[in-house]
C-alpha positions as a printed Julia matrix, in Angstrom:
463×3 Matrix{Float64}:
 -40.66  89.11  43.67
 -44.08  88.51  44.02
 -46.24  89.37  46.99
 -46.61  85.48  47.9
 -42.7   85.11  47.51
 -42.08  87.93  49.85
 -44.64  86.68  52.34
 -42.96  83.26  52.43
 -39.64  84.97  52.45
 -40.45  86.74  55.77
 -42.28  83.49  57.25
 -39.12  81.43  56.62
 -37.2   84.03  58.37
 -39.3   84.06  61.18
 -39.42  80.14  61.39
 -35.53  80.09  61.38
 -34.84  82.9   63.45
 -37.07  81.84  66.32
 -35.03  78.8   67.5
 -31.8   80.72  66.23
 -32.49  83.54  68.75
 -33.33  81.25  71.53
 -29.97  79.31  71.02
 -28.13  82.81  70.66
 -29.62  84.02  74.25
 -28.83  80.79  75.93
 -25.17  80.79  74.61
 -24.44  84.37  75.09
 -25.83  83.9   78.78
 -23.47  80.91  79.32
 -20.5   82.55  77.53
 -20.7   85.83  79.38
 -21.64  84.38  82.64
 -24.96  85.84  83.53
 -27.29  83.66  84.89
 -30.86  83.4   83.54
 -33.32  82.12  86.09
 -35.48  78.89  85.26
 -38.6   80.9   84.89
 -36.85  83.14  82.36
 -35.41  80.27  80.36
 -38.92  78.47  80.32
 -40.72  81.5   79.3
 -38.27  82.23  76.38
 -38.67  78.72  75.44
 -42.42  78.89  75.36
 -42.49  82.34  73.36
 -40.22  80.61  70.92
 -42.11  77.67  70.29
 -45.65  79.47  70.35
 -44.11  81.82  67.61
 -42.84  79.27  65.49
 -45.64  76.94  65.92
 -48.07  79.76  64.83
 -46.08  80.75  61.72
 -45.74  76.92  60.76
 -49.64  76.92  61.0
 -50.28  79.88  58.69
 -47.69  78.34  56.16
 -50.08  75.61  55.03
 -53.3   77.84  55.25
 -51.53  80.25  52.76
 -50.61  77.31  50.56
 -54.2   76.01  50.64
 -55.64  79.29  49.95
 -53.32  80.01  46.97
 -53.31  76.33  45.52
 -49.38  76.2   45.94
 -48.17  72.7   46.7
 -44.57  73.88  46.69
 -42.61  77.13  47.49
 -38.99  77.25  47.42
 -37.36  80.28  49.53
 -33.8   81.08  48.79
 -32.09  83.1   51.84
 -28.97  84.03  49.95
 -26.1   82.85  48.07
 -23.19  82.09  50.8
 -20.66  80.43  48.66
 -19.69  80.66  45.06
 -16.74  79.0   43.48
 -16.78  78.5   39.97
 -20.32  78.59  39.29
 -20.21  75.68  36.8
 -18.5   73.44  39.65
 -19.59  74.61  43.23
 -22.0   76.99  44.88
 -23.91  76.85  48.01
 -27.4   78.51  48.41
 -29.35  78.44  51.63
 -32.91  77.2   50.36
 -35.86  76.27  52.37
 -38.83  74.27  50.56
 -42.21  74.35  51.88
 -44.08  71.35  50.6
 -46.43  68.44  51.52
 -43.68  66.82  53.22
 -41.76  69.58  55.01
 -44.57  71.63  56.43
 -46.28  68.68  58.38
 -42.62  67.69  59.62
 -42.08  71.5   60.65
 -45.22  71.52  62.72
 -44.45  68.12  64.3
 -41.16  69.49  65.4
 -42.59  72.74  66.96
 -45.46  70.88  68.62
 -43.23  68.15  70.07
 -40.55  70.68  71.16
 -43.0   72.57  72.96
 -44.42  69.61  74.65
 -41.26  68.58  75.8
 -39.68  72.07  76.67
 -42.8   72.48  78.83
 -42.28  69.08  80.52
 -38.55  69.73  81.01
 -38.91  72.82  82.79
 -40.59  70.93  85.65
 -38.72  67.78  85.39
 -35.36  69.37  85.66
 -36.47  72.01  88.16
 -33.39  72.93  90.46
 -30.95  70.58  88.34
 -27.61  71.85  88.22
 -27.48  71.27  84.5
 -30.72  73.14  83.65
 -29.12  76.02  81.5
 -26.99  73.49  79.67
 -29.97  71.29  78.94
 -31.96  73.99  77.31
 -28.86  75.33  75.51
 -28.63  71.65  73.8
 -32.39  71.78  73.31
 -32.31  75.03  71.43
 -29.5   73.58  69.28
 -31.25  70.74  68.71
 -34.44  72.61  67.64
 -32.52  74.62  65.17
 -31.28  71.66  63.57
 -34.75  69.95  63.3
 -36.12  73.02  61.59
 -33.13  73.43  59.06
 -33.43  69.49  58.35
 -37.24  69.67  57.84
 -37.1   72.69  55.5
 -33.65  71.96  53.77
 -33.85  72.62  50.03
 -30.15  71.64  49.35
 -28.06  68.78  50.52
 -25.66  71.36  52.48
 -28.4   72.78  54.46
 -29.67  69.27  55.52
 -26.15  68.32  56.45
 -25.96  71.56  58.47
 -29.03  70.51  60.33
 -28.08  66.93  60.51
 -24.75  67.86  62.3
 -26.72  69.99  64.91
 -29.06  67.27  65.52
 -26.23  64.77  65.85
 -23.91  67.24  68.37
 -26.85  67.88  70.49
 -27.79  64.3   70.78
 -24.36  63.19  71.83
 -24.08  65.99  74.33
 -27.5   65.34  76.14
 -26.67  61.45  76.36
 -23.59  62.53  78.4
 -25.55  65.09  80.19
 -24.78  63.52  83.56
 -21.23  64.48  83.43
 -20.39  62.97  86.9
 -20.81  59.27  85.91
 -18.5   57.66  83.37
 -21.31  55.79  81.73
 -23.23  58.52  80.35
 -19.89  59.94  78.99
 -18.63  56.94  77.2
 -22.18  56.35  75.58
 -22.43  59.96  74.35
 -18.72  59.37  72.86
 -20.03  56.02  71.52
 -22.88  57.43  69.79
 -20.87  60.57  68.29
 -18.43  57.98  66.71
 -21.31  55.85  65.1
 -23.0   59.3   63.79
 -19.44  60.04  62.3
 -19.52  56.81  60.26
 -22.89  57.57  58.85
 -22.43  61.38  58.43
 -19.19  60.34  56.46
 -21.4   58.77  53.88
 -23.73  61.65  53.67
 -20.96  64.01  53.18
 -19.27  61.81  50.38
 -22.91  61.66  48.89
 -22.91  65.6   49.02
 -19.4   65.82  47.4
 -20.31  63.37  44.7
 -23.57  65.48  43.7
 -21.25  68.42  43.39
 -18.85  66.64  41.14
 -21.35  65.36  39.11
 -23.7   68.66  38.64
 -21.99  71.54  40.29
 -24.89  72.07  42.86
 -26.52  70.31  45.83
 -30.03  71.46  45.35
 -32.65  68.7   46.08
 -34.14  69.4   42.85
 -31.7   67.32  40.85
 -32.64  64.55  42.88
 -36.54  65.04  43.22
 -37.42  67.45  40.38
 -39.36  70.35  40.61
 -42.79  68.82  40.8
 -44.6   68.94  44.44
 -43.6   65.97  46.53
 -44.13  62.98  46.22
 -44.16  63.41  42.46
 -41.1   64.43  40.56
 -38.24  62.57  38.88
 -34.76  62.54  39.49
 -32.32  64.22  37.09
 -29.48  62.31  38.24
 -28.14  60.09  35.53
 -28.61  56.15  35.99
 -25.08  55.48  36.64
 -25.01  57.45  39.53
 -28.4   57.02  41.04
 -27.08  53.87  42.64
 -23.96  55.44  44.01
 -25.85  58.37  45.76
 -28.77  56.41  46.75
 -26.56  53.91  48.9
 -24.67  56.5   50.34
 -27.63  58.13  51.61
 -29.65  55.02  52.67
 -26.3   54.31  54.85
 -26.42  57.86  56.27
 -30.1   57.38  57.08
 -29.36  54.11  58.74
 -26.98  55.35  61.14
 -29.12  58.4   62.11
 -32.36  56.25  62.7
 -30.25  53.47  64.4
 -31.15  50.63  61.87
 -29.44  47.6   61.51
 -26.36  47.48  61.87
 -26.33  50.76  63.68
 -28.98  49.55  66.26
 -26.44  49.09  69.16
 -26.19  52.56  70.21
 -30.15  53.24  70.62
 -30.13  51.68  74.41
 -26.8   53.74  75.12
 -28.97  57.01  74.43
 -31.37  56.21  77.15
 -28.52  57.38  79.63
 -29.62  61.01  79.06
 -32.76  62.6   80.86
 -36.3   61.74  79.98
 -37.02  64.72  78.11
 -34.11  64.29  75.78
 -34.97  60.41  75.44
 -38.43  61.47  74.43
 -37.56  64.16  71.95
 -34.56  62.42  70.31
 -34.95  58.92  70.36
 -38.79  58.44  70.57
 -39.83  61.25  68.58
 -37.84  63.5   65.91
 -34.07  62.48  65.76
 -34.87  58.75  65.21
 -37.26  59.63  62.41
 -34.69  61.91  60.83
 -33.44  59.1   58.55
 -36.58  57.99  57.24
 -37.49  61.65  56.55
 -34.42  61.64  54.27
 -35.56  58.69  52.4
 -39.03  60.45  52.12
 -37.18  63.28  50.56
 -35.25  61.45  48.15
 -38.09  59.36  46.88
 -37.76  59.99  43.09
 -34.1   58.26  43.57
 -35.55  55.2   45.36
 -38.48  55.12  42.46
 -36.06  55.08  39.7
 -33.94  52.09  40.72
 -35.39  48.52  41.64
 -32.08  47.78  43.22
 -32.45  50.72  45.71
 -35.96  50.1   46.3
 -35.37  46.45  47.37
 -32.5   47.46  49.48
 -34.75  49.93  51.5
 -37.23  46.9   51.7
 -34.53  44.51  53.04
 -33.07  47.04  55.44
 -36.57  47.91  56.94
 -37.71  44.4   57.24
 -34.18  43.59  58.98
 -34.51  46.39  61.29
 -38.35  45.57  62.05
 -37.39  41.83  62.91
 -34.5   42.97  65.23
 -36.43  45.67  66.95
 -39.47  43.26  67.64
 -37.21  40.41  68.98
 -35.15  42.95  70.99
 -37.75  44.95  72.49
 -39.68  41.6   73.88
 -36.55  40.73  76.11
 -35.64  44.16  77.68
 -35.75  44.74  81.3
 -36.53  48.37  81.7
 -39.1   50.46  80.32
 -37.11  53.08  78.46
 -35.14  50.37  76.65
 -38.34  48.45  75.69
 -39.71  51.76  74.51
 -36.42  52.37  72.26
 -36.49  48.99  70.43
 -40.34  49.24  70.06
 -39.59  52.47  68.34
 -36.81  50.85  66.07
 -39.47  48.29  65.1
 -41.78  51.07  63.71
 -39.18  52.65  61.8
 -38.38  49.47  60.14
 -41.92  49.33  59.29
 -41.99  52.91  57.95
 -38.92  52.08  55.86
 -40.56  49.19  54.38
 -43.54  51.26  53.41
 -41.22  53.93  51.78
 -39.63  50.92  50.07
 -42.94  49.96  48.77
 -44.09  53.5   47.42
 -46.42  54.28  50.14
 -45.16  57.76  50.88
 -48.21  59.41  52.38
 -48.75  56.34  54.47
 -45.17  56.57  55.77
 -45.75  60.07  56.39
 -48.81  59.8   58.42
 -47.42  56.69  60.21
 -44.18  58.64  61.16
 -45.99  61.47  62.52
 -48.32  59.55  64.66
 -45.66  57.1   66.01
 -43.54  60.08  66.99
 -46.52  61.56  68.84
 -47.35  58.26  70.77
 -43.73  57.63  71.6
 -43.17  60.97  73.07
 -46.17  60.4   75.55
 -44.87  56.99  76.52
 -41.42  58.06  77.05
 -42.57  61.07  79.16
 -44.72  58.85  81.09
 -42.17  56.22  81.77
 -40.81  57.51  84.87
 -44.26  57.16  86.47
 -45.23  53.75  85.02
 -44.7   51.99  88.33
 -46.78  54.7   90.48
 -49.3   54.39  87.75
 -49.36  50.64  88.23
 -49.54  50.98  91.94
 -52.36  53.61  91.6
 -54.57  51.38  89.31
 -54.15  48.56  91.99
 -55.11  50.84  94.88
 -58.18  51.97  92.75
 -59.16  48.58  91.5
 -58.61  46.88  95.03
 -56.57  43.81  93.63
 -53.3   42.75  91.63
 -53.81  43.53  87.94
 -52.98  40.88  85.54
 -49.13  40.52  84.88
 -48.58  41.49  81.39
 -44.94  40.9   81.64
 -45.72  37.17  82.46
 -47.69  37.06  79.08
 -44.51  38.61  77.47
 -42.18  35.97  78.99
 -44.22  33.35  77.28
 -42.93  34.42  73.86
 -39.59  33.41  75.08
 -40.12  29.84  75.74
 -40.66  28.61  71.99
 -37.8   30.53  70.6
 -34.82  28.98  70.08
 -32.09  29.32  72.89
 -29.45  30.85  70.3
 -32.15  33.34  68.98
 -33.09  34.44  72.54
 -29.29  34.9   73.35
 -29.17  37.25  70.27
 -31.98  39.18  71.42
 -30.77  39.5   74.88
 -27.34  40.45  73.65
 -28.93  43.09  71.21
 -27.43  41.14  68.19
 -23.87  42.1   69.51
 -24.07  44.91  67.05
 -21.44  47.08  68.84
 -18.9   44.27  68.58
 -19.44  44.12  65.01
 -19.08  47.99  64.54
 -16.08  47.73  66.73
 -14.37  45.18  64.76
 -15.73  46.33  61.02
 -15.46  50.13  61.38
 -14.01  51.64  64.85
 -10.96  49.42  65.31
  -9.64  49.75  61.84
  -9.88  53.76  62.08
  -8.43  53.66  65.59
  -5.41  51.64  64.11
  -5.15  53.9   61.27
  -4.89  57.11  63.08
  -2.64  55.51  65.74
  -0.34  54.57  62.89
  -0.39  58.23  61.68
   0.34  59.25  65.31
   3.28  56.97  65.48
   4.64  58.25  61.93
   4.41  61.93  63.05
   6.22  61.32  66.24
   9.01  59.58  64.31
   9.15  62.54  62.06
   8.9   65.05  64.62
  11.72  63.42  66.78
  13.92  63.04  63.55
  13.38  66.73  62.83
  14.11  67.72  66.6
  17.19  65.66  66.77
  18.57  66.85  63.34
  18.04  70.52  64.66
  19.66  69.48  68.17
  22.85  68.23  66.44
  22.97  71.25  64.29
  23.0   73.77  67.08
  25.32  71.65  68.87
  27.7   71.63  66.0
  27.31  75.33  65.83
  27.96  76.02  69.49
  31.1   74.03  69.19
  32.29  75.86  66.19
  31.77  79.32  67.96
  33.36  78.1   71.39
  36.81  79.7   71.71
  37.85  77.1   74.25
  37.65  74.58  71.41
  40.36  76.73  69.31
  37.72  77.49  66.63
  38.11  81.09  65.86
């Protein structure tokens, strides 16, 4: 192992261990019942973010000095079952895609962590929020640096779990809990596609390394080593997974439900990082997209459909957070179009800039009315009503289209009919079959025990 390899090995350990240690501290405090003060939790969060951010800034500096555009760090072989068919290595990739996204994760997590320390002051769920926050941060770091599809799936699941739990943060009200369960069910659908794609890769190649899909050249170069017959199959599954994670059509119905969580989680999840995780996956597998015109056209079509839907729906929302959520969806659709057109660097810069902007807007959303009143007092008169200008857009639109936007495309109803209800019906059928088999076994056992008792009862004359 060279000096450069050893350096990046230890830097990678620090980057992963910093959020992992924060998660372990918060989890152990909740598990063993000792309470950390708000000041202590805020300081631990700040120290973790500063440490991770400094290391994340050192990494690109070393890469620029040494002229390396791609460095792979392997943290050990965890599973090896018949080397020709399955093995799992925990690999991290530092390249022109993962490093900027890593820095973005630490910067925005630091901002939101500092904001939440004041925003949730004296809230009963303060410790619970920061536990989910640490879980989310670890998932984002693993997703950003993932060098294998299993590592990405691990981070993907941590992000999804923490997202659903924070949507259901206000547990005393039924609506947030229902919405959290709804989001978790939609994630299950898209994550199933992700898991099938991972299993397909292992079935075809025996490994889940991204090098087979992206090549060994620095991003965004490289050519996929997957055969042409499997490109469409794997590509479609990963596009489906990305659509679910980034709330693209037809999964956009869960996006307004996600606004039930506290404002800091809305900012970091559905304005900044989590909502961009799907398009990050598309950027990571760009050689697969470039190798198939069919896949490219599907990505462009998905982005165009999401952009139009988000633009229409955002104009008719009656509250700030939902309006910002659908505005974010519009930009996610535009980024997806850019990826389909092969504008990878442009899409990366667009994603980073949009994440920073939405974080600021969502964190300022609770103060919008107060800011408006402050500006009116400063000016000495009423400001021009921008909402009235927005309302004029609705007049020339066909009433059916306007109702479509108001009802958010009825995408929840669509998902219920196409995906959720069939699954529920299937598992209810399995439940009925299980009860019948169990009752039959219990009935048979009871009859056998009665016969044995009857044969051994002296009063019946059986000796």
